[in-house]
N, C-alpha and C positions, 0 to 999 in steps of 0.2 A: 504494500500500500504506500509506503513512504520511499520506495526505491531500495529499501534495505532488505536483506534476506531475513525471512522469518516465517511465522505461521500463526494461525488463529488458535487461541487457547481460551476456552470459556467465553467466547464471543469477543475477545480482545486480541489485537495484533501484538505478538511478542517477537522482538527482534532476536534472531539466532546469533549467538556469540561464536566467534571463530574458535575452533577446537585448539586447545593448548598443545604444544609439541609434546609428543609422547616421550616417555623415558627411554624407549628403544631408539627413537630418532636422535636423542641427545647422546646416548651411548655410542651410536654409530659415528656421529660427528666427532666425539671425543676420541674414539679409536682412530679415525682417519687423521685427525690432527696430531695425535701421538705418533702415528707411523710417519707422517710427513716430517715431524720434528726430528725423529730418529734418523731419517734419510738425510736431512740437511746436516745434522751433526756428523754423520758418517762421511758425507761428501767433503766437509771442511777438514775432517781428520785426514782423508786421502790427499787433499791438496797440501796439507802441512807435511805429510810424509814425503810426497814427491819433491816439494821445495827443499826439505832437509837433504834428500838424496842428491838433488842437483848441486847443492852447495858443498856437501861433505864427502861425496864419493868421487873417485877418479873418473868413473863413467859419466857422472853428472857434469863434471868440469869439462870433459871432452865434448859432451853434447852441447853445452853452452858455447864453447869455442867454435864448434862447427856452425851453429846458428849464427854467431857473430860474423864468421868468415863468409857464410852464404849471404848474409845481409850486406856486408861490405861489397861483395861481388855485384849484387843487384844494384846497389847505389852507384857503383862505378859505371855499370852498363847504362844506367839512366842518365848520368852526367855525360857520358860519351855520346849518347843519342841526342841529348840536348845541344851539346857543342856542335855536333855534326849538322844538325838541323839549322842552327843559327849560322854556321859557316856557309851552308848552301844558300840560305836566304840572303846573306850578306853578299855572296858572290853574284847572285841574281841582280841585286840592287846595284852593285858596282858596274856590271855589264850594261844595265839600262842607262846609267849616268854617262858612260863613255859613248 
């Protein structure tokens, strides 16, 4: 009658209240939240272990050195390409001026 959900009771309109969350639904959410929290803690622990291994082991140090060398190589290639492109454009401009 008023746009609210309800029913007639003894000739009067009674608004239905929303059912409260059941204890089972709360327990399921608590369980899922607990599992997610454990998963996050495990992930952080794994990151910390890898970080420690990278810094304290010879294999980790070699891995870091390899990554640095690969990065240096890529940077050098990028600079070489930029210089080559600029030189080509400069040569085109010089030829047009002559």
